[in-house]
DOVODREN-591045 format. One record per residue: z, y, x of N, C-alpha, C, CB in turn; residue in three letters; residue number from 1. Coordinates in nm, 4 decimals. Glycine has a CB too. Layout:
BEGIN
n.Z|n.Y|n.X|ca.Z|ca.Y|ca.X|c.Z|c.Y|c.X|cb.Z|cb.Y|cb.X|res|n
Z|Y|X|Z|Y|X|Z|Y|X|Z|Y|X|ALA|NUM;
...
// end
This chain:
BEGIN
n.Z|n.Y|n.X|ca.Z|ca.Y|ca.X|c.Z|c.Y|c.X|cb.Z|cb.Y|cb.X|res|n
-3.4130|-4.4221|-6.8165|-3.3170|-4.3582|-6.9033|-3.2015|-4.4546|-6.9267|-3.3824|-4.3152|-7.0369|MET|1;
-3.0818|-4.4008|-6.9246|-2.9662|-4.4844|-6.9543|-2.9085|-4.4441|-7.0897|-2.8590|-4.4725|-6.8428|SER|2;
-2.8407|-4.5360|-7.1487|-2.7748|-4.5130|-7.2772|-2.6328|-4.5642|-7.2660|-2.8509|-4.5828|-7.3949|LYS|3;
-2.5470|-4.5112|-7.3501|-2.4088|-4.5568|-7.3537|-2.3599|-4.5551|-7.4971|-2.3186|-4.4692|-7.2639|THR|4;
-2.2573|-4.6321|-7.5236|-2.1996|-4.6341|-7.6572|-2.1158|-4.5089|-7.6795|-2.1144|-4.7607|-7.6780|LEU|5;
-2.1256|-4.4526|-7.7982|-2.0466|-4.3346|-7.8319|-1.9001|-4.3752|-7.8461|-2.0988|-4.2678|-7.9628|ARG|6;
-1.8129|-4.2902|-7.7901|-1.6692|-4.3115|-7.8014|-1.6088|-4.2030|-7.8890|-1.6021|-4.3129|-7.6622|LEU|7;
-1.4978|-4.2373|-7.9524|-1.4238|-4.1414|-8.0326|-1.2753|-4.1686|-8.0113|-1.4630|-4.1508|-8.1845|SER|8;
-1.2037|-4.0713|-7.9601|-1.0606|-4.0869|-7.9305|-1.0330|-4.2074|-7.8416|-0.9814|-4.1000|-8.0598|ASP|9;
-1.1205|-4.2343|-7.7466|-1.1002|-4.3419|-7.6509|-1.1433|-4.4796|-7.6977|-0.9592|-4.3471|-7.6145|GLY|10;
-1.1905|-4.4902|-7.8203|-1.2363|-4.6185|-7.8747|-1.3844|-4.6099|-7.9088|-1.1542|-4.6581|-8.0001|ASP|11;
-1.4451|-4.7251|-7.9297|-1.5841|-4.7249|-7.9747|-1.5953|-4.6568|-8.1098|-1.6392|-4.8682|-7.9823|LEU|12;
-1.6944|-4.5725|-8.1233|-1.7202|-4.5069|-8.2508|-1.7906|-4.6052|-8.3434|-1.8053|-4.3780|-8.2315|TYR|13;
-1.7413|-4.6153|-8.4643|-1.8055|-4.6967|-8.5671|-1.8346|-4.6039|-8.6838|-1.7152|-4.8194|-8.6109|VAL|14;
-1.9615|-4.5909|-8.7168|-2.0026|-4.5008|-8.8230|-1.9695|-4.5544|-8.9615|-2.1496|-4.4742|-8.8129|GLY|15;
-1.9987|-4.4759|-9.0642|-1.9719|-4.5174|-9.2019|-2.0473|-4.6451|-9.2408|-2.0089|-4.4054|-9.2973|PRO|16;
-2.1567|-4.6701|-9.1694|-2.2358|-4.7904|-9.1979|-2.1824|-4.9130|-9.1234|-2.3822|-4.7670|-9.1605|ASP|17;
-2.0723|-4.8935|-9.0464|-2.0129|-5.0042|-8.9728|-2.0803|-5.0337|-8.8398|-2.0158|-5.1261|-9.0566|GLY|18;
-2.1701|-4.9469|-8.7975|-2.2431|-4.9699|-8.6731|-2.1990|-4.8710|-8.5644|-2.3946|-4.9581|-8.6975|LYS|19;
-2.2133|-4.9147|-8.4402|-2.1869|-4.8251|-8.3287|-2.3100|-4.7369|-8.3070|-2.1514|-4.9051|-8.1992|THR|20;
-2.2941|-4.6357|-8.2252|-2.4048|-4.5430|-8.2007|-2.4276|-4.5319|-8.0506|-2.3758|-4.4029|-8.2628|LYS|21;
-2.5530|-4.5313|-8.0105|-2.5887|-4.5129|-7.8701|-2.6125|-4.3648|-7.8424|-2.7142|-4.5962|-7.8335|LEU|22;
-2.5678|-4.3205|-7.7269|-2.5904|-4.1825|-7.6840|-2.6876|-4.1807|-7.5676|-2.4576|-4.1142|-7.6447|LEU|23;
-2.7652|-4.0751|-7.5612|-2.8553|-4.0551|-7.4485|-2.8727|-3.9055|-7.4268|-2.9929|-4.1247|-7.4729|GLU|24;
-2.9364|-3.8720|-7.3185|-2.9697|-3.7355|-7.2820|-2.8456|-3.6459|-7.2761|-3.0699|-3.6788|-7.3806|GLU|25;
-2.8505|-3.5247|-7.3333|-2.7404|-3.4293|-7.3213|-2.6124|-3.4802|-7.3874|-2.7803|-3.2961|-7.3825|ALA|26;
-2.6244|-3.5582|-7.4943|-2.5051|-3.6145|-7.5589|-2.4341|-3.7118|-7.4647|-2.5432|-3.6862|-7.6908|ASP|27;
-2.5115|-3.7887|-7.3905|-2.4533|-3.8803|-7.2928|-2.3878|-3.8013|-7.1798|-2.5609|-3.9761|-7.2366|LYS|28;
-2.4528|-3.6937|-7.1361|-2.3948|-3.6093|-7.0304|-2.2610|-3.5505|-7.0750|-2.4924|-3.4958|-6.9922|ALA|29;
-2.2534|-3.5057|-7.2011|-2.1275|-3.4501|-7.2524|-2.0182|-3.5569|-7.2558|-2.1482|-3.3910|-7.3935|ALA|30;
-2.0537|-3.6783|-7.2957|-1.9539|-3.7850|-7.2964|-1.9144|-3.8236|-7.1537|-2.0075|-3.9079|-7.3717|GLN|31;
-2.0080|-3.8170|-7.0603|-1.9752|-3.8433|-6.9198|-1.8760|-3.7394|-6.8662|-2.1034|-3.8434|-6.8338|ASP|32;
-1.8917|-3.6138|-6.9085|-1.7974|-3.5091|-6.8687|-1.6581|-3.5432|-6.9211|-1.8432|-3.3701|-6.9216|ILE|33;
-1.6511|-3.5815|-7.0489|-1.5215|-3.6183|-7.1071|-1.4587|-3.7347|-7.0313|-1.5376|-3.6550|-7.2556|ALA|34;
-1.5388|-3.8336|-6.9962|-1.4864|-3.9497|-6.9229|-1.4331|-3.9068|-6.7864|-1.5961|-4.0578|-6.9060|ALA|35;
-1.5058|-3.8219|-6.7173|-1.4635|-3.7781|-6.5841|-1.3333|-3.6991|-6.5898|-1.5726|-3.6934|-6.5190|ALA|36;
-1.3146|-3.6215|-6.6953|-1.1957|-3.5379|-6.7061|-1.0759|-3.6112|-6.7643|-1.2260|-3.4181|-6.7899|LEU|37;
-1.0987|-3.7079|-6.8508|-0.9878|-3.7727|-6.9220|-0.9432|-3.9046|-6.8613|-1.0267|-3.7959|-7.0636|LEU|38;
-1.0225|-3.9607|-6.7720|-0.9803|-4.0847|-6.7066|-0.8974|-4.0509|-6.5839|-1.1026|-4.1720|-6.6676|GLN|39;
-0.7929|-4.1304|-6.5619|-0.7116|-4.1116|-6.4424|-0.7985|-4.1337|-6.3194|-0.5896|-4.2079|-6.4421|PHE|40;
-0.7708|-4.0582|-6.2145|-0.8465|-4.0718|-6.0916|-0.8305|-4.2125|-6.0351|-0.8019|-3.9671|-5.9890|TYR|41;
-0.9433|-4.2734|-6.0009|-0.9466|-4.4069|-5.9419|-1.0125|-4.3932|-5.8053|-1.0239|-4.5102|-6.0339|ASN|42;
-0.9341|-4.4102|-5.6993|-0.9866|-4.3888|-5.5644|-1.0906|-4.4938|-5.5250|-0.8729|-4.3896|-5.4640|SER|43;
-1.0816|-4.6140|-5.5816|-1.1809|-4.7169|-5.5490|-1.3176|-4.6824|-5.6053|-1.1361|-4.8526|-5.6020|GLU|44;
-1.3189|-4.6235|-5.7239|-1.4452|-4.5844|-5.7868|-1.4834|-4.4408|-5.7518|-1.4357|-4.6000|-5.9384|ARG|45;
-1.3880|-4.3654|-5.6961|-1.4081|-4.2226|-5.6694|-1.4536|-4.1517|-5.7965|-1.5117|-4.2018|-5.5559|ALA|46;
-1.3760|-4.1734|-5.9043|-1.4121|-4.1192|-6.0352|-1.2842|-4.0842|-6.1104|-1.4988|-4.2208|-6.1167|PHE|47;
-1.2924|-3.9831|-6.1952|-1.1794|-3.9446|-6.2786|-1.1172|-3.8149|-6.2313|-1.0752|-4.0542|-6.2800|GLY|48;
-1.0079|-3.7769|-6.2986|-0.9427|-3.6508|-6.2656|-0.7949|-3.6716|-6.2368|-0.9603|-3.5505|-6.3791|SER|49;
-0.7369|-3.5684|-6.1817|-0.5936|-3.5688|-6.1526|-0.5221|-3.4657|-6.2387|-0.5682|-3.5408|-6.0031|GLU|50;
-0.5809|-3.4350|-6.3541|-0.5192|-3.3382|-6.4445|-0.3829|-3.3882|-6.4899|-0.6097|-3.3116|-6.5661|ILE|51;
-0.3685|-3.5190|-6.5019|-0.2405|-3.5759|-6.5444|-0.1299|-3.5527|-6.4416|-0.2560|-3.7248|-6.5701|ASP|52;
-0.1644|-3.5111|-6.3215|-0.0653|-3.4899|-6.2166|-0.0245|-3.3433|-6.2040|-0.1191|-3.5396|-6.0843|GLN|53;
-0.0688|-3.2609|-6.2977|-0.0296|-3.1199|-6.2931|0.1202|-3.1076|-6.3140|-0.1060|-3.0376|-6.3994|LEU|54;
0.1809|-3.0209|-6.2386|0.3228|-2.9930|-6.2548|0.3399|-2.8431|-6.2629|0.4071|-3.0532|-6.1385|GLU|55;
0.4327|-2.8029|-6.3444|0.4589|-2.6614|-6.3646|0.6021|-2.6321|-6.3230|0.4341|-2.6200|-6.5122|PHE|56;
0.6226|-2.5887|-6.1996|0.7599|-2.5545|-6.1592|0.8131|-2.4430|-6.2490|0.7650|-2.5110|-6.0092|PRO|57;
0.9341|-2.4579|-6.2927|0.9919|-2.3632|-6.3893|0.9829|-2.2191|-6.3403|1.1379|-2.3988|-6.4172|ILE|58;
0.9993|-2.1984|-6.2109|1.0003|-2.0616|-6.1606|0.8645|-2.0165|-6.1077|1.1031|-2.0484|-6.0521|PHE|59;
0.7632|-2.1008|-6.1229|0.6297|-2.0635|-6.0745|0.5684|-1.9582|-6.1658|0.5374|-2.1874|-6.0662|ALA|60;
0.4807|-1.8832|-6.1122|0.4127|-1.7808|-6.1901|0.3069|-1.8460|-6.2785|0.3488|-1.6744|-6.0976|SER|61;
0.3022|-1.8048|-6.4018|0.2006|-1.8552|-6.4953|0.0604|-1.8264|-6.4420|0.2187|-1.7914|-6.6355|ARG|62;
0.0482|-1.7219|-6.3635|-0.0825|-1.6834|-6.3116|-0.1417|-1.7893|-6.2184|-0.0718|-1.5512|-6.2385|ALA|63;
-0.0593|-1.8769|-6.1617|-0.1088|-1.9805|-6.0712|-0.1748|-2.0967|-6.1446|0.0043|-2.0325|-5.9864|LEU|64;
-0.1315|-2.1269|-6.2657|-0.1761|-2.2476|-6.3344|-0.3265|-2.2525|-6.3622|-0.1026|-2.2604|-6.4628|MET|65;
-0.3902|-2.1463|-6.4088|-0.5350|-2.1564|-6.4296|-0.6109|-2.1932|-6.3015|-0.5882|-2.0249|-6.4841|PRO|66;
-0.5691|-2.1408|-6.1879|-0.6347|-2.1734|-6.0616|-0.6150|-2.3190|-6.0226|-0.5830|-2.0839|-5.9515|GLY|67;
-0.4934|-2.3690|-6.0419|-0.4641|-2.5092|-6.0106|-0.5427|-2.6004|-6.1040|-0.3121|-2.5379|-6.0220|ILE|68;
-0.5439|-2.5670|-6.2330|-0.6191|-2.6463|-6.3309|-0.7681|-2.6428|-6.2990|-0.5939|-2.5941|-6.4741|LEU|69;
-0.8203|-2.5261|-6.2634|-0.9618|-2.5139|-6.2278|-0.9953|-2.6049|-6.1101|-0.9969|-2.3676|-6.1937|HIS|70;
-0.9084|-2.6103|-6.0115|-0.9305|-2.6957|-5.8948|-0.9382|-2.8426|-5.9359|-0.8185|-2.6753|-5.7911|GLN|71;
-0.8481|-2.8879|-6.0232|-0.8471|-3.0277|-6.0669|-0.9746|-3.0613|-6.1465|-0.7213|-3.0561|-6.1529|LYS|72;
-1.0168|-2.9689|-6.2322|-1.1384|-2.9910|-6.3114|-1.2605|-2.9930|-6.2191|-1.1542|-2.8807|-6.4207|ILE|73;
-1.2649|-2.9003|-6.1250|-1.3770|-2.8939|-6.0313|-1.3868|-3.0228|-5.9486|-1.3621|-2.7719|-5.9383|ASP|74;
-1.2733|-3.0761|-5.9040|-1.2743|-3.2025|-5.8287|-1.3331|-3.3150|-5.9142|-1.1309|-3.2398|-5.7824|GLN|75;
-1.2895|-3.3239|-6.0399|-1.3397|-3.4291|-6.1287|-1.4892|-3.4132|-6.1547|-1.2630|-3.4277|-6.2613|ALA|76;
-1.5355|-3.2900|-6.1710|-1.6776|-3.2672|-6.1958|-1.7614|-3.2999|-6.0724|-1.7012|-3.1223|-6.2385|MET|77;
-1.7111|-3.2668|-5.9538|-1.7844|-3.3024|-5.8318|-1.7931|-3.4540|-5.8156|-1.7169|-3.2401|-5.7083|ARG|78;
-1.6864|-3.5241|-5.8538|-1.6907|-3.6708|-5.8500|-1.7954|-3.7234|-5.9477|-1.5518|-3.7305|-5.8832|ARG|79;
-1.8034|-3.6618|-6.0656|-1.9041|-3.7037|-6.1645|-2.0442|-3.6806|-6.1091|-1.8859|-3.6267|-6.2983|LEU|80;
-2.0689|-3.5649|-6.0485|-2.2010|-3.5379|-5.9928|-2.2351|-3.6359|-5.8810|-2.2082|-3.3946|-5.9407|LEU|81;
-2.1376|-3.6703|-5.7985|-2.1600|-3.7704|-5.6937|-2.1934|-3.9060|-5.7552|-2.0360|-3.7822|-5.6027|ASP|82;
-2.1205|-3.9410|-5.8598|-2.1440|-4.0678|-5.9298|-2.2849|-4.0693|-5.9903|-2.0371|-4.0898|-6.0407|TYR|83;
-2.3234|-3.9594|-6.0537|-2.4569|-3.9519|-6.1134|-2.5662|-3.9585|-6.0075|-2.4712|-3.8237|-6.1947|GLN|84;
-2.5400|-3.9010|-5.8925|-2.6387|-3.9016|-5.7838|-2.6736|-4.0446|-5.7416|-2.5856|-3.8225|-5.6628|GLU|85;
-2.5774|-4.1339|-5.7515|-2.5977|-4.2734|-5.7106|-2.6603|-4.3589|-5.8214|-2.4648|-4.3345|-5.6682|LYS|86;
-2.6653|-4.3069|-5.9433|-2.7174|-4.3827|-6.0566|-2.8679|-4.3592|-6.0691|-2.6446|-4.3430|-6.1878|ASN|87;
-2.9458|-4.4572|-6.0332|-3.0917|-4.4406|-6.0323|-3.1535|-4.4455|-6.1713|-3.1546|-4.5471|-5.9466|ARG|88;
-3.0748|-4.4790|-6.2735|-3.1280|-4.4894|-6.4099|-3.1201|-4.3582|-6.4876|-3.0534|-4.5967|-6.4856|TYR|89;
-3.0491|-4.2602|-6.4357|-3.0369|-4.1333|-6.5072|-3.1671|-4.0548|-6.5005|-2.9218|-4.0498|-6.4496|LEU|90;
-3.1978|-3.9896|-6.6099|-3.3163|-3.9038|-6.6144|-3.2737|-3.7580|-6.6039|-3.3975|-3.9277|-6.7446|THR|91;
-3.3688|-3.6696|-6.5953|-3.3407|-3.5262|-6.5859|-3.2687|-3.4741|-6.7093|-3.4698|-3.4488|-6.5655|ALA|92;
-3.2835|-3.5416|-6.8226|-3.2191|-3.4953|-6.9459|-3.0709|-3.5282|-6.9511|-3.2877|-3.5556|-7.0654|THR|93;
-3.0233|-3.6121|-6.8597|-2.8803|-3.6463|-6.8610|-2.8100|-3.6215|-6.7277|-2.8635|-3.7907|-6.8991|GLU|94;
-2.8845|-3.5912|-6.6235|-2.8243|-3.5657|-6.4923|-2.7756|-3.4204|-6.4864|-2.9266|-3.5946|-6.3771|ARG|95;
-2.6465|-3.4029|-6.4651|-2.5869|-3.2699|-6.4586|-2.6151|-3.2098|-6.3210|-2.4335|-3.2756|-6.4865|ILE|96;
-2.6640|-3.0872|-6.3210|-2.6960|-3.0211|-6.1946|-2.6127|-2.8949|-6.1712|-2.8430|-2.9861|-6.1911|VAL|97;
-2.5518|-2.8438|-6.2778|-2.4781|-2.7183|-6.2675|-2.3725|-2.7162|-6.3771|-2.5735|-2.5948|-6.2785|LYS|98;
-2.2584|-2.6559|-6.3473|-2.1548|-2.6447|-6.4498|-2.0676|-2.5226|-6.4243|-2.0686|-2.7718|-6.4538|TYR|99;
-2.0080|-2.4736|-6.5306|-1.9106|-2.3647|-6.5238|-1.7830|-2.4135|-6.5907|-1.9647|-2.2335|-6.5924|ASP|100;
-1.6701|-2.3751|-6.5361|-1.5403|-2.4096|-6.5927|-1.4745|-2.2807|-6.6389|-1.4502|-2.4857|-6.4891|VAL|101;
-1.4297|-2.2794|-6.7635|-1.3623|-2.1627|-6.8197|-1.2238|-2.2057|-6.8669|-1.4450|-2.1000|-6.9371|ASN|102;
-1.1230|-2.1262|-6.8334|-0.9856|-2.1587|-6.8686|-0.9228|-2.0382|-6.9369|-0.9039|-2.2006|-6.7433|ILE|103;
-0.8545|-2.0651|-7.0478|-0.7858|-1.9609|-7.1227|-0.6404|-2.0033|-7.1387|-0.8537|-1.9358|-7.2619|VAL|104;
-0.5472|-1.9173|-7.0996|-0.4050|-1.9460|-7.1204|-0.3719|-1.9174|-7.2664|-0.3142|-1.8607|-7.0241|ALA|105;
-0.3322|-2.0213|-7.3384|-0.2947|-2.0042|-7.4791|-0.1516|-1.9502|-7.4902|-0.3075|-2.1385|-7.5554|MET|106;
-0.0677|-1.9954|-7.3993|0.0685|-1.9451|-7.3815|0.1122|-1.9893|-7.2427|0.1676|-1.9983|-7.4944|ASN|107;
0.2400|-1.9782|-7.2128|0.2868|-2.0105|-7.0779|0.2653|-2.1557|-7.0388|0.4318|-1.9780|-7.0661|ASP|108;
0.2586|-2.2457|-7.1359|0.2545|-2.3879|-7.1053|0.1337|-2.4620|-7.1627|0.3784|-2.4515|-7.1553|LEU|109;
0.0410|-2.3900|-7.2236|-0.0786|-2.4546|-7.2788|-0.2028|-2.3778|-7.2356|-0.0710|-2.4627|-7.4338|GLN|110;
-0.3033|-2.4552|-7.1948|-0.4270|-2.3962|-7.1449|-0.5459|-2.4657|-7.2096|-0.4349|-2.4062|-6.9905|PHE|111;
-0.6378|-2.3863|-7.2600|-0.7635|-2.4378|-7.3130|-0.8652|-2.4290|-7.2009|-0.8108|-2.3583|-7.4408|LEU|112;
-0.9380|-2.5377|-7.1794|-1.0474|-2.5288|-7.0827|-1.1717|-2.5874|-7.1447|-1.0126|-2.6016|-6.9504|PHE|113;
-1.2843|-2.5344|-7.1017|-1.4106|-2.5943|-7.1428|-1.5087|-2.5914|-7.0268|-1.4691|-2.5209|-7.2652|TYR|114;
-1.5890|-2.6969|-7.0251|-1.6902|-2.7125|-6.9209|-1.8253|-2.6953|-6.9883|-1.6788|-2.8525|-6.8477|VAL|115;
-1.9045|-2.6049|-6.9372|-2.0400|-2.5808|-6.9872|-2.1350|-2.6253|-6.8764|-2.0630|-2.4279|-7.0269|ASP|116;
-2.2018|-2.7379|-6.8982|-2.2879|-2.7956|-6.7953|-2.4345|-2.7868|-6.8361|-2.2491|-2.9414|-6.7685|ALA|117;
-2.5211|-2.7888|-6.7360|-2.6668|-2.7922|-6.7566|-2.7218|-2.9169|-6.6903|-2.7361|-2.6639|-6.6994|ARG|118;
-2.8131|-2.9807|-6.7602|-2.8806|-3.0963|-6.7021|-3.0028|-3.0484|-6.6247|-2.9213|-3.1987|-6.8122|THR|119;
-3.0621|-3.1382|-6.5492|-3.1806|-3.1036|-6.4709|-3.2956|-3.0592|-6.5606|-3.2242|-3.2224|-6.3854|ALA|120;
-3.2959|-3.1050|-6.6864|-3.3997|-3.0666|-6.7816|-3.3659|-2.9366|-6.8547|-3.4212|-3.1781|-6.8823|ALA|121;
-3.2480|-2.8788|-6.8253|-3.2092|-2.7529|-6.8878|-3.1279|-2.7665|-7.0139|-3.3287|-2.6753|-6.9177|GLY|122;
-3.0946|-2.8878|-7.0552|-3.0141|-2.9082|-7.1757|-2.8687|-2.8720|-7.1467|-3.0251|-3.0550|-7.2256|ALA|123;
-2.7981|-2.8319|-7.2508|-2.6587|-2.7939|-7.2388|-2.5685|-2.9093|-7.2809|-2.6295|-2.6694|-7.3229|SER|124;
-2.4626|-2.9316|-7.2048|-2.3618|-3.0327|-7.2375|-2.2261|-2.9656|-7.2229|-2.3737|-3.1609|-7.1445|ALA|125;
-2.1481|-2.9622|-7.3315|-2.0210|-2.8904|-7.3305|-1.9081|-2.9813|-7.3748|-2.0279|-2.7670|-7.4206|LYS|126;
-1.7912|-2.9606|-7.3133|-1.6693|-3.0325|-7.3516|-1.5523|-2.9385|-7.3358|-1.6490|-3.1614|-7.2662|LYS|127;
-1.4561|-2.9493|-7.4263|-1.3359|-2.8665|-7.4225|-1.2129|-2.9542|-7.4422|-1.3417|-2.7555|-7.5305|ALA|128;
-1.0999|-2.9066|-7.3917|-0.9737|-2.9777|-7.4096|-0.8589|-2.8796|-7.3906|-0.9617|-3.0971|-7.3103|ALA|129;
-0.7414|-2.9211|-7.4354|-0.6199|-2.8429|-7.4172|-0.5260|-2.9219|-7.3274|-0.5524|-2.8094|-7.5542|ILE|130;
-0.4724|-2.8548|-7.2278|-0.3715|-2.9141|-7.1408|-0.2382|-2.8503|-7.1771|-0.4061|-2.8934|-6.9880|VAL|131;
-0.1418|-2.9338|-7.2111|-0.0088|-2.8854|-7.2463|0.0916|-2.9367|-7.1448|0.0305|-2.9294|-7.3893|SER|132;
0.1733|-2.8465|-7.0948|0.2752|-2.8829|-6.9968|0.4161|-2.8702|-7.0556|0.2621|-2.7950|-6.8717|LEU|133;
0.4261|-2.8614|-7.1875|0.5563|-2.8440|-7.2539|0.6526|-2.9568|-7.2227|0.5377|-2.8339|-7.4038|ARG|134;
0.6011|-3.0766|-7.2074|0.6871|-3.1926|-7.1850|0.7615|-3.1854|-7.0517|0.6046|-3.3195|-7.1906|HIS|135;
0.7228|-3.0955|-6.9636|0.7837|-3.0902|-6.8313|0.9100|-3.0054|-6.8263|0.6848|-3.0375|-6.7325|GLN|136;
0.9367|-2.9292|-6.9314|1.0562|-2.8462|-6.9296|1.1725|-2.9195|-6.9959|1.0298|-2.7120|-7.0000|LEU|137;
1.2879|-2.9200|-6.9331|1.4041|-2.9815|-6.9985|1.4498|-2.8935|-7.1130|1.5199|-3.0040|-6.8977|PRO|138;
1.5070|-2.9529|-7.2141|1.5604|-2.8726|-7.3241|1.6768|-2.7925|-7.2758|1.6018|-2.9600|-7.4421|GLU|139;
1.6804|-2.6701|-7.3142|1.7866|-2.5812|-7.2713|1.8842|-2.5575|-7.3848|1.7293|-2.4489|-7.2214|SER|140;
2.0091|-2.5512|-7.3519|2.1118|-2.5214|-7.4519|2.1190|-2.3720|-7.4787|2.2488|-2.5735|-7.4061|ALA|141;
2.0610|-2.2923|-7.3892|2.0632|-2.1474|-7.4048|1.9267|-2.1041|-7.4589|2.0966|-2.0754|-7.2685|ILE|142;
1.9226|-2.0522|-7.5825|1.7940|-2.0203|-7.6466|1.7028|-1.9289|-7.5678|1.8192|-1.9583|-7.7772|PRO|143;
1.7572|-1.8418|-7.4839|1.6719|-1.7463|-7.4125|1.6018|-1.8079|-7.2918|1.7541|-1.6279|-7.3677|SER|144;
1.6423|-1.9279|-7.2515|1.5773|-1.9921|-7.1374|1.4445|-2.0560|-7.1798|1.6704|-2.0983|-7.0752|LEU|145;
1.3492|-2.0670|-7.0886|1.2166|-2.1180|-7.1246|1.2152|-2.2630|-7.1685|1.1247|-2.1022|-7.0097|PRO|146;
1.3193|-2.3404|-7.1407|1.3216|-2.4811|-7.1792|1.3405|-2.5027|-7.3277|1.4296|-2.5515|-7.1057|GLY|147;
1.3776|-2.3986|-7.4011|1.3983|-2.4132|-7.5455|1.2659|-2.3936|-7.6161|1.5043|-2.3121|-7.5983|LYS|148;
1.2149|-2.4990|-7.6760|1.0826|-2.4911|-7.7388|1.0926|-2.5006|-7.8886|0.9916|-2.6006|-7.6866|LEU|149;
// end
């Protein structure tokens, strides 16, 4: 069995008692999902995601973005599964064997996604995040154009 330190907003979690917390089993799997999705892709480690490289062409159809986002999430999850496959310390309670990706368009430039994963022992590990592409549009002087936010 492997354990890892709990993270919160990218830093070590320190509880009210001033101590860090160790995660294991499905909680560790959920944190591993977050790490795979939120870390920049590293080709040397073959780990991380390329969600940060999403681009939204101004004239592209909004209907394309969920598919593109799904592809980036799926790539990151497959990298995580490959990484877990090589880790001999993982147990069935933390090894992810199956996952589903769900994406909801909140508006033209923001998408909610969540990953619902199952471990080999049948435990559920879930993570959600919002991807916002608002920063990619230039400000428009004409209010009716999409760049005016």
